[in-house]
C-alpha positions as a printed NumPy array, in Angstrom:
array([[  0.137,  -0.04 ,   0.246],
       [  1.607,   3.112,  -1.202],
       [  0.355,   7.051,  -1.594],
       [  0.006,   8.844,  -4.478],
       [  1.281,  12.404,  -5.002],
       [ -1.474,  14.131,  -3.209],
       [ -0.675,  11.491,  -0.391],
       [ -3.649,   9.114,  -0.66 ],
       [ -3.809,   5.399,  -0.406],
       [ -2.572,   3.201,  -3.564],
       [ -1.774,  -0.712,  -3.242],
       [  0.954,  -2.115,  -5.314],
       [  1.555,  -5.84 ,  -5.205],
       [  5.511,  -4.977,  -4.724],
       [  4.73 ,  -2.897,  -1.904],
       [  2.056,  -5.486,  -0.532],
       [  4.386,  -8.258,  -0.409],
       [  7.198,  -6.34 ,   0.886],
       [  5.023,  -5.248,   3.987],
       [  3.596,  -8.859,   4.739],
       [  7.724, -10.13 ,   4.555],
       [  8.996,  -7.23 ,   7.014],
       [  5.75 ,  -8.073,   9.417],
       [  6.902, -11.89 ,   9.492],
       [ 10.726, -11.03 ,  10.357],
       [  9.845,  -7.952,  12.552],
       [ 10.78 ,  -8.492,  16.143],
       [  6.907,  -8.509,  18.221],
       [  6.514,  -7.155,  21.454],
       [  8.559,  -3.951,  20.205],
       [  6.818,  -1.899,  23.358],
       [  9.172,  -4.147,  25.42 ],
       [ 11.776,  -1.688,  24.988],
       [  9.74 ,   1.705,  25.827],
       [ 12.308,   1.763,  29.244],
       [ 15.095,   0.901,  27.156],
       [ 15.88 ,   4.577,  25.835],
       [ 18.216,   6.195,  28.836],
       [ 21.061,   4.513,  26.997],
       [ 24.205,   6.781,  27.183],
       [ 26.076,   8.99 ,  24.588],
       [ 29.008,   6.861,  24.664],
       [ 26.959,   3.876,  23.58 ],
       [ 25.195,   5.441,  20.864],
       [ 26.853,   3.955,  17.929],
       [ 27.219,   0.692,  19.43 ],
       [ 23.638,   0.6  ,  20.15 ],
       [ 22.384,   2.489,  16.772],
       [ 24.621,  -0.514,  14.707],
       [ 22.539,  -3.247,  17.237],
       [ 18.98 ,  -2.115,  16.397],
       [ 19.086,  -0.523,  12.867],
       [ 16.857,  -3.921,  12.004],
       [ 14.515,  -3.864,  14.902],
       [ 14.015,  -0.103,  13.849],
       [ 13.821,  -0.836,  10.202],
       [ 11.074,  -3.378,  10.835],
       [  8.955,  -0.926,  13.571],
       [  9.083,   1.525,  11.08 ],
       [  7.617,  -0.676,   8.024],
       [  5.116,  -2.039,  10.999],
       [  4.014,   1.63 ,  12.034],
       [  3.523,   2.678,   8.305],
       [  1.622,  -0.446,   7.686],
       [ -0.657,  -0.122,  11.306],
       [ -1.135,   3.834,  10.564],
       [ -2.047,   2.891,   6.647],
       [ -4.681,   0.63 ,   8.126],
       [ -5.91 ,   3.373,  10.664],
       [ -6.484,   5.588,   8.099],
       [ -8.58 ,   2.924,   5.544],
       [-10.659,   2.188,   8.312],
       [-11.518,   5.271,   9.527],
       [-12.165,   6.497,   6.074],
       [-14.592,   3.488,   5.047],
       [-16.268,   4.174,   8.293],
       [-17.465,   7.316,   7.009],
       [-19.747,   5.803,   4.399],
       [-20.572,   2.502,   6.045],
       [-23.858,   1.891,   7.653],
       [-23.943,  -1.891,   8.252],
       [-23.68 ,  -2.753,  12.55 ],
       [-21.456,  -5.725,  11.704],
       [-19.041,  -3.982,   9.542],
       [-18.628,  -0.47 ,  11.538],
       [-18.118,  -3.145,  14.362],
       [-15.231,  -5.103,  12.728],
       [-13.741,  -1.681,  11.547],
       [-13.499,   0.191,  14.855],
       [-11.95 ,  -3.405,  16.422],
       [ -9.518,  -3.322,  13.885],
       [ -8.677,   0.335,  14.022],
       [ -7.997,  -0.252,  17.841],
       [ -5.951,  -3.302,  17.373],
       [ -3.661,  -1.427,  14.538],
       [ -3.718,   1.834,  17.246],
       [ -1.913,  -0.509,  19.659],
       [  0.699,  -1.744,  17.389],
       [  0.981,   1.514,  16.422],
       [  1.992,   2.521,  20.074],
       [  4.577,   0.021,  20.472],
       [  6.399,   0.692,  17.423],
       [  6.442,   4.431,  18.076],
       [  7.693,   3.761,  21.664],
       [ 10.758,   2.057,  20.136],
       [ 11.468,   4.688,  17.7  ],
       [ 11.167,   7.17 ,  20.044],
       [ 15.359,   6.886,  20.721],
       [ 17.808,   9.422,  21.339],
       [ 15.673,  12.089,  23.235],
       [ 12.757,  12.104,  20.158],
       [  9.89 ,  12.956,  21.889],
       [  7.114,  11.113,  20.166],
       [  4.935,  11.09 ,  23.095],
       [  2.297,  13.393,  21.344],
       [  2.421,  10.888,  18.443],
       [  2.018,   7.915,  21.506],
       [ -1.004,   9.672,  23.373],
       [ -3.151,  10.423,  19.832],
       [ -2.557,   6.833,  18.576],
       [ -3.775,   5.867,  22.179],
       [ -6.832,   8.154,  21.951],
       [ -8.121,   6.875,  18.937],
       [ -7.89 ,   2.805,  19.882],
       [ -9.703,   4.206,  22.985],
       [-12.592,   6.086,  21.032],
       [-12.839,   3.331,  18.683],
       [-13.482,   0.96 ,  21.496],
       [-15.923,   3.088,  23.109],
       [-17.775,   2.917,  19.904],
       [-17.532,  -0.922,  19.73 ],
       [-18.85 ,  -0.824,  23.161],
       [-21.583,   0.948,  22.427],
       [-22.537,  -0.295,  19.692],
       [-22.765,  -3.714,  20.821],
       [-24.685,  -2.914,  23.439],
       [-27.21 ,  -1.504,  21.17 ],
       [-26.676,   1.661,  20.746],
       [-26.267,   3.653,  17.926],
       [-23.557,   6.271,  15.848],
       [-24.541,   9.693,  16.261],
       [-24.033,  12.246,  13.525],
       [-21.689,  14.068,  15.973],
       [-19.509,  10.446,  16.179],
       [-19.622,  10.31 ,  12.879],
       [-18.142,  13.801,  13.039],
       [-15.28 ,  12.515,  15.341],
       [-13.882,   9.852,  13.034],
       [-13.854,  12.06 ,  10.105],
       [-11.579,  14.455,  11.879],
       [ -9.611,  11.291,  13.237],
       [ -9.551,  10.117,   9.614],
       [ -8.142,  13.567,   8.309],
       [ -4.971,  13.495,  11.413],
       [ -4.272,   9.946,  10.762],
       [ -3.828,  10.735,   7.243],
       [ -1.674,  13.563,   7.879],
       [  0.34 ,  11.133,  10.403],
       [  0.694,   8.91 ,   8.442],
       [  1.883,  10.599,   5.287],
       [  4.687,  12.461,   6.919],
       [  6.135,   9.369,   7.578],
       [  7.489,   9.764,   4.238],
       [ 10.577,  11.487,   4.519],
       [ 12.175,   8.581,   6.661],
       [ 10.92 ,   5.869,   3.7  ],
       [ 13.027,   8.111,   1.345],
       [ 16.145,   7.799,   3.247],
       [ 15.431,   3.826,   3.341],
       [ 14.954,   3.611,  -0.38 ],
       [ 18.332,   5.564,  -1.379],
       [ 19.955,   3.02 ,   1.094],
       [ 20.693,   4.862,   4.136],
       [ 19.776,   3.89 ,   7.717],
       [ 16.411,   4.341,   9.537],
       [ 18.416,   5.672,  12.68 ],
       [ 19.862,   8.85 ,  10.644],
       [ 16.37 ,   8.73 ,   8.484],
       [ 15.087,   9.862,  12.117],
       [ 16.213,  13.226,  12.225],
       [ 13.475,  13.761,   9.414],
       [ 10.933,  12.032,  11.767],
       [ 11.682,  14.24 ,  14.489],
       [ 10.783,  17.511,  12.431],
       [  7.234,  17.618,  10.778],
       [  6.093,  13.844,  12.255],
       [  6.394,  15.222,  15.738],
       [  4.982,  19.276,  14.488],
       [  1.967,  17.172,  13.411],
       [  1.639,  14.961,  16.398],
       [  2.152,  18.079,  18.765],
       [ -1.081,  19.752,  16.415],
       [ -3.555,  16.837,  16.961],
       [ -2.926,  16.734,  20.791],
       [ -4.556,  19.722,  21.876],
       [ -7.43 ,  18.587,  23.751],
       [-10.428,  19.374,  21.37 ],
       [-11.757,  15.71 ,  21.202],
       [-12.876,  14.591,  24.892],
       [-12.179,  11.059,  24.887],
       [-13.585,   8.774,  27.144],
       [-11.183,   6.945,  29.896],
       [-11.217,   3.094,  29.149],
       [ -9.824,  -0.329,  30.667],
       [ -8.219,  -2.24 ,  27.854],
       [ -5.655,  -5.23 ,  27.634],
       [ -7.052,  -6.974,  30.511],
       [ -8.216,  -6.264,  33.734],
       [ -5.796,  -3.216,  34.893],
       [ -3.344,  -4.361,  32.949],
       [ -1.814,  -0.357,  32.958],
       [ -1.67 ,  -0.433,  37.001],
       [  1.438,   1.727,  37.319],
       [ -0.21 ,   3.25 ,  40.819],
       [  2.675,   5.15 ,  42.029],
       [  6.541,   5.78 ,  41.22 ],
       [  8.073,   4.027,  43.906],
       [  9.424,   0.839,  43.519],
       [  8.93 ,  -1.923,  46.165],
       [  9.297,  -4.952,  44.244],
       [ 13.237,  -5.182,  44.082],
       [ 15.267,  -6.655,  46.474],
       [ 19.208,  -7.753,  47.059],
       [ 22.094,  -6.742,  46.427],
       [ 23.317,  -4.543,  43.403],
       [ 25.299,  -6.656,  40.74 ],
       [ 27.311,  -5.282,  37.843],
       [ 26.817,  -5.292,  34.409],
       [ 29.289,  -7.945,  33.34 ],
       [ 29.632, -11.505,  34.173],
       [ 25.554, -11.773,  33.725],
       [ 25.556, -14.578,  31.302],
       [ 24.258, -16.837,  33.154],
       [ 21.398, -15.093,  34.383],
       [ 20.675, -13.872,  31.052],
       [ 20.676, -17.87 ,  30.284],
       [ 18.403, -18.322,  33.181],
       [ 16.041, -16.034,  31.859],
       [ 15.953, -17.48 ,  28.272],
       [ 15.65 , -21.145,  29.775],
       [ 14.205, -22.346,  26.224],
       [ 16.699, -21.445,  24.292],
       [ 20.045, -21.651,  23.901],
       [ 22.473, -18.782,  23.646],
       [ 25.171, -17.982,  21.525],
       [ 26.445, -14.683,  22.795],
       [ 25.203, -11.868,  24.981],
       [ 26.245,  -8.221,  24.496],
       [ 25.766,  -5.445,  26.86 ],
       [ 24.255,  -2.502,  25.495],
       [ 23.886,   0.319,  28.156],
       [ 22.523,   1.24 ,  31.455],
       [ 18.449,   2.734,  31.82 ],
       [ 17.316,   4.823,  34.725],
       [ 13.621,   4.533,  35.325],
       [ 12.616,   5.145,  38.599],
       [ 15.414,   2.183,  38.685],
       [ 18.684,   1.366,  37.671],
       [ 18.55 ,  -1.783,  35.24 ],
       [ 20.877,  -3.409,  32.41 ],
       [ 20.056,  -3.478,  28.694],
       [ 21.312,  -6.831,  26.668],
       [ 20.93 ,  -8.146,  23.081],
       [ 21.415, -11.624,  22.981],
       [ 21.987, -13.981,  19.939],
       [ 20.243, -17.18 ,  20.073],
       [ 21.498, -20.157,  18.569],
       [ 18.836, -20.393,  15.976],
       [ 19.665, -17.228,  14.635],
       [ 17.09 , -15.101,  16.135],
       [ 17.691, -11.816,  18.419],
       [ 16.072, -11.399,  21.68 ],
       [ 16.633,  -8.033,  24.03 ],
       [ 16.988,  -8.684,  28.183],
       [ 16.624,  -6.055,  30.731],
       [ 17.499,  -6.85 ,  34.357],
       [ 17.451,  -4.743,  37.212],
       [ 20.447,  -3.349,  39.103],
       [ 19.026,  -4.394,  42.478],
       [ 19.122,  -8.229,  42.435],
       [ 19.067,  -8.786,  39.003],
       [ 15.402,  -8.976,  38.507],
       [ 13.909,  -9.451,  35.344],
       [ 12.438,  -6.229,  33.813],
       [ 11.231,  -7.39 ,  30.559],
       [ 12.403,  -9.333,  27.307],
       [ 11.167, -10.12 ,  24.29 ],
       [ 12.826, -12.372,  21.517],
       [ 12.247, -12.413,  17.482],
       [ 10.227, -15.268,  16.175],
       [  8.032, -16.536,  13.37 ],
       [  4.962, -16.686,  14.178],
       [  3.015, -20.143,  12.964],
       [  0.161, -21.895,  13.259],
       [ -1.099, -22.468,  16.644],
       [ -0.817, -26.336,  17.831],
       [ -1.558, -25.775,  21.666],
       [ -5.025, -24.742,  23.24 ],
       [ -5.497, -21.562,  25.22 ],
       [ -5.161, -23.385,  28.739],
       [ -1.985, -25.118,  27.771],
       [ -0.4  , -21.782,  26.893],
       [ -1.395, -20.275,  30.388],
       [ -0.195, -23.196,  32.33 ],
       [  3.431, -22.965,  30.602],
       [  3.374, -19.306,  31.45 ],
       [  2.841, -20.399,  34.701],
       [  4.975, -23.306,  34.688],
       [  7.8  , -20.083,  33.724],
       [  6.784, -18.095,  36.759],
       [  7.998, -21.029,  38.762],
       [ 11.525, -21.296,  37.122],
       [ 12.058, -17.399,  37.764],
       [ 11.324, -17.849,  41.585],
       [  7.991, -15.895,  40.856],
       [  5.635, -17.945,  43.213],
       [  1.998, -17.729,  44.026],
       [  1.389, -16.205,  39.96 ],
       [ -1.318, -17.546,  38.306],
       [ -2.92 , -16.653,  34.851],
       [ -5.896, -14.863,  35.224],
       [ -6.788, -12.799,  32.016],
       [ -5.514, -14.366,  28.394],
       [ -6.112, -13.291,  25.028],
       [ -4.575, -14.983,  21.607],
       [ -3.662, -12.965,  18.462],
       [ -1.346, -13.985,  15.435],
       [ -0.699, -17.646,  17.189],
       [  0.551, -15.722,  20.111],
       [ -0.878, -16.29 ,  23.387],
       [ -0.657, -13.066,  25.786],
       [ -1.188, -14.323,  29.741],
       [ -1.176, -11.775,  32.517],
       [ -0.294, -13.36 ,  35.366],
       [ -1.329, -11.777,  38.677],
       [  0.096, -12.499,  42.404],
       [ -2.382, -14.789,  44.169],
       [ -2.453, -15.231,  48.028],
       [ -5.25 , -16.766,  50.064],
       [ -7.758, -16.792,  46.93 ],
       [ -7.293, -13.109,  46.79 ],
       [ -6.091, -11.581,  43.091],
       [ -3.797,  -9.007,  43.707],
       [ -4.182,  -6.713,  40.479],
       [ -1.543,  -4.17 ,  40.838],
       [  1.223,  -7.398,  41.139],
       [  1.075,  -8.354,  37.177],
       [  3.297,  -9.662,  34.889],
       [  2.353, -10.051,  31.186],
       [  3.676, -13.16 ,  29.606],
       [  3.768, -14.006,  25.638],
       [  3.572, -17.834,  24.656],
       [  3.886, -19.344,  21.298],
       [  1.367, -21.546,  20.72 ],
       [  3.391, -23.137,  18.259],
       [  6.038, -24.905,  20.154],
       [  5.017, -23.436,  23.908],
       [  7.996, -21.588,  24.172],
       [  7.797, -18.295,  26.042],
       [  8.463, -15.345,  23.291],
       [  8.139, -12.437,  25.699],
       [  7.663, -10.898,  29.377],
       [  7.426,  -7.555,  31.214],
       [  7.493,  -7.27 ,  34.586],
       [  7.104,  -3.436,  35.656],
       [  3.76 ,  -3.266,  37.465],
       [  5.275,  -6.419,  39.801],
       [  8.095,  -4.515,  40.216],
       [  6.591,  -1.353,  41.403],
       [  3.747,  -2.853,  42.739],
       [  4.655,  -6.025,  44.815],
       [  4.977,  -6.146,  48.532],
       [  3.314,  -7.818,  51.751],
       [ -0.081,  -6.429,  52.146],
       [ -2.381,  -6.073,  55.312],
       [ -5.732,  -6.493,  54.092],
       [ -8.592,  -5.833,  55.986],
       [-11.417,  -8.632,  56.488],
       [-13.912,  -8.456,  54.292],
       [-17.329,  -6.887,  56.021],
       [-19.272,  -8.201,  52.936],
       [-19.48 , -12.106,  52.337],
       [-19.01 , -13.892,  49.097],
       [-22.573, -15.347,  49.305],
       [-24.317, -12.011,  50.072],
       [-22.26 , -10.489,  46.664],
       [-23.484, -14.229,  44.903],
       [-27.277, -12.929,  45.655],
       [-27.255,  -9.063,  44.754],
       [-29.204,  -7.204,  42.014],
       [-26.75 ,  -6.747,  38.575],
       [-29.801,  -6.04 ,  36.27 ],
       [-30.64 , -10.176,  35.646],
       [-27.195, -10.675,  34.755],
       [-26.329, -14.611,  35.376],
       [-23.478, -14.953,  37.906],
       [-20.725, -17.594,  37.269],
       [-18.13 , -16.646,  39.663],
       [-17.124, -14.313,  42.61 ],
       [-13.482, -14.011,  43.863],
       [-11.576, -11.526,  45.965],
       [ -9.327,  -9.174,  44.279],
       [ -7.22 ,  -6.19 ,  45.238],
       [ -7.343,  -3.308,  42.679],
       [ -5.816,  -0.462,  41.993],
       [ -7.715,   2.744,  42.132],
       [ -7.307,   5.697,  39.477],
       [ -6.007,   8.078,  43.135],
       [ -3.58 ,   5.768,  43.252],
       [ -4.859,   3.561,  46.665],
       [ -5.652,   0.003,  46.523],
       [ -9.561,  -1.513,  47.05 ],
       [-10.529,  -5.06 ,  48.272],
       [-13.414,  -6.19 ,  46.188],
       [-15.205,  -8.945,  44.964],
       [-14.69 ,  -9.84 ,  41.328],
       [-18.1  , -10.873,  39.733],
       [-17.958, -12.629,  36.448],
       [-21.549, -12.824,  34.797],
       [-23.198, -12.634,  31.452],
       [-26.653, -11.111,  30.38 ],
       [-28.237, -11.264,  26.566],
       [-24.773, -12.823,  25.24 ],
       [-22.926, -10.254,  27.081],
       [-20.526, -10.952,  29.433],
       [-19.405,  -8.486,  32.319],
       [-16.569,  -7.856,  35.103],
       [-18.152,  -6.371,  37.771],
       [-16.051,  -5.19 ,  41.259],
       [-17.754,  -4.475,  44.61 ],
       [-16.216,  -3.052,  47.434],
       [-15.571,  -5.655,  50.101],
       [-16.649,  -3.415,  52.533],
       [-19.633,  -1.142,  51.488],
       [-20.902,  -3.66 ,  48.777],
       [-20.637,  -0.762,  46.361],
       [-20.059,  -1.513,  42.582],
       [-16.975,   0.915,  41.893],
       [-15.805,  -0.527,  38.491],
       [-17.433,  -2.798,  35.738],
       [-16.04 ,  -3.981,  32.771],
       [-17.424,  -5.331,  29.4  ],
       [-15.704,  -8.204,  27.325],
       [-15.862,  -7.729,  24.071],
       [-14.741, -10.49 ,  21.246],
       [-13.238,  -9.792,  18.287],
       [-11.36 , -12.014,  15.495],
       [ -8.197, -10.726,  18.038],
       [ -9.317, -11.989,  20.697],
       [-11.51 , -10.319,  24.007],
       [-11.355,  -6.354,  25.008],
       [-12.231,  -5.476,  28.087],
       [-13.939,  -2.091,  28.737]])
């Protein structure tokens, strides 16, 4: 898919083939590198050389995501079929998350792409809001369509501004050098988009409470400080499903706590990126490139493998509480569970290949920031009382205690009530002390898995 002289979309066979090939070899889970960006100047040239391939993959994946967003937003201006509208909205939401992941990686060396990241997040949130509205029996208003038209125009401008980097690639240059152009027009357009003129709903997605960094205090790191050198054995323990050929130290990062970044070459030729904390060598995050294949394992089998990996890493009492599948990869939200209480703030995200069962990614920032021993108050409301509450005719499937993060940075012990009504499923959170409902999320099914809103 290309743009003509006016910047509009034009599909060519060669471009589509190239995008598909790039997508196959792209480093998945690029959002993992979002905290790797505090790399010292003395290591910049070495880092540029080692990350050129992942940058190029990120650029083409970003370009494809923005084009898909633009294309669906354009079609939404004229489509009136409820099924098609819902399908397109979900597709916009999924592509916006992919765009955010790749924008995060491209934010290297001081290039502030936060405005573009915020914009793509807002587009995704708004699309999921409309999808929920339609799934619940509502209709899009003229104001909704006016907003979508504005998002189409803005996304078109944002995508078109990526052309300067592409020209650098076609000329045989390096993408890290072409980012100078990305830092110009692209950033200025993104800044112009995020001006607060559109009020977006605040939504929960990517699993319940998946972004619950309730404060910046680091509670989950313990042990003595380690040095950056001599960590090969520790990295082999982390990448226990793989044979490690070599380990290169890339640089240090400080994002609330100090950590080390390594690039790891595997025996099969794939590359992994690993970040460990300076204090105690705890896993912060890691990811590896791999070719997604046809799934052979079930969701439950993949969830069990994720839990077994937790045990191998000495992360006790971690249970899979939410999972969804996309492109043959199972994304599992693992939470600390003690005395049958789910601690949502203490979350770790794990990616499992449903082809061979290997763990292919890990992100533990929530756990590092939030995990600590807590003294929970005894509920004054019983599980039985909650089960018998009136939820508008919803059939209750399960009730369990859950500690959830609140927007004010505090935590609240609740009962998590799961159930359904008229084909729709919901999670309702009830204060364990007062019996009042404090949070409701609806499960939205899509081809890419479930969204919680």
